[in-house]
N, C-alpha and C positions, 0 to 999 in steps of 0.2 A: 315757588313755595319753599325751596331750600333756604332762601334768605329769611323768610318769615320764621321758619323752624329754628334757624340759627338765633334770631332775636328772642324767641321764647326760651331757648336753651340758656341764653346769656341771662335772661331775667331769673330763671330758676337758680342759676349757678351763683347769683350774688346775694343770697338770702342773709348772709352774715355781715354784709357791708352796705349800710343804708345809702351812702353816696353813689356807690357803684350800682345799687339796685335802682335808684332813681334814674341814673344815666341810661341803664338798660331799658327801663320802662319808657322813657322819652324816645329812645331809638325804636323801640317796639311800636310806639304811637306813630312815629314818622313812617315806618313801614306800612302801617295801616293806612296812612294818608296816601302813600304812593299807590298802593293797590286800589283804594277807592278811586283815585284819579284815573287809573287805567280802566276801571269798570265804568265810571261816569262818562268818559270820553270814548267809550266803545273800542278801546284798544285791544280788548280781549273779546273773543266770541266763542260760541259753542260751549263744549264741555269745560274748556279752561275758565271761561267766564263763570260758569256755575260753581266750579270748585273754589275759585277765588272769592266769590260772593259769600258762599257758605262759611269759608274760613273767616272772612271779615266779620260776618254776623256773629259767629261763635266767639270771636275775640271781643267784640263789642259787649256781648252778653256777660262774658267773664269780667270785663272792666266794670260794667254796670253793677254787678252783684258783689263786688269787691270794693267797699267804701274806702279802703286805705289809699286807693289810687286817685280818688276824686280831687284831692288837693293838688297832687302832682300834675294832673291834667291842667288845672286852672293855672298853676305856676309856670307850665310849659308854653302857655299861649303868650306869644311875643308880639303879635300884631293882629289886625282884623282878618288877615288871610290865613292864619294858623288853623290848620285842620278844616279848611273850607270844603275840600272834597269829601272828607269824612263826614262832615255835618250834612252835606247834600245827600250822601249815600244813606245816612241814617234817616233823614226825613222821608226819603222815598220808600223805606222799608220799616218804618216806625211800628206799625201793628204787628208784624212778624217778629221784630226784635223784642217788643214788649211781651208778646206771648211766650217766646222762648225764655226770656228773663224770668217771667213768673214761674214757668215750669222749673227752671233751674233752682230758683229760691225754694220752691216746695220741695224739691228733691234734697236740697242741702238741709232744710228744716227737718225732714223725715229721718236723716241719717243720725 
């Protein structure tokens, strides 16, 4: 989780430089892919798995409700295997992810 937190911090620290911000975002997406692969292949078990799954879902929701990143995701896809594990992770949890994204959007709109 430390590495994921570092990727999030790097993303926040690059707000004034679009090129650096895009690079940090792609690195963040790569970490999501690595964590998704670990969950999908059952490398993580028990509480560690639960914590990582929750973190991935929260991160996916943030990306979903932040349209500025959608083009960057498309541009970062370099082959048919890019984000394969993340896609599989999302497909298995689509209803929960959509529900959490809907709640996040409502909360953002209420603010």
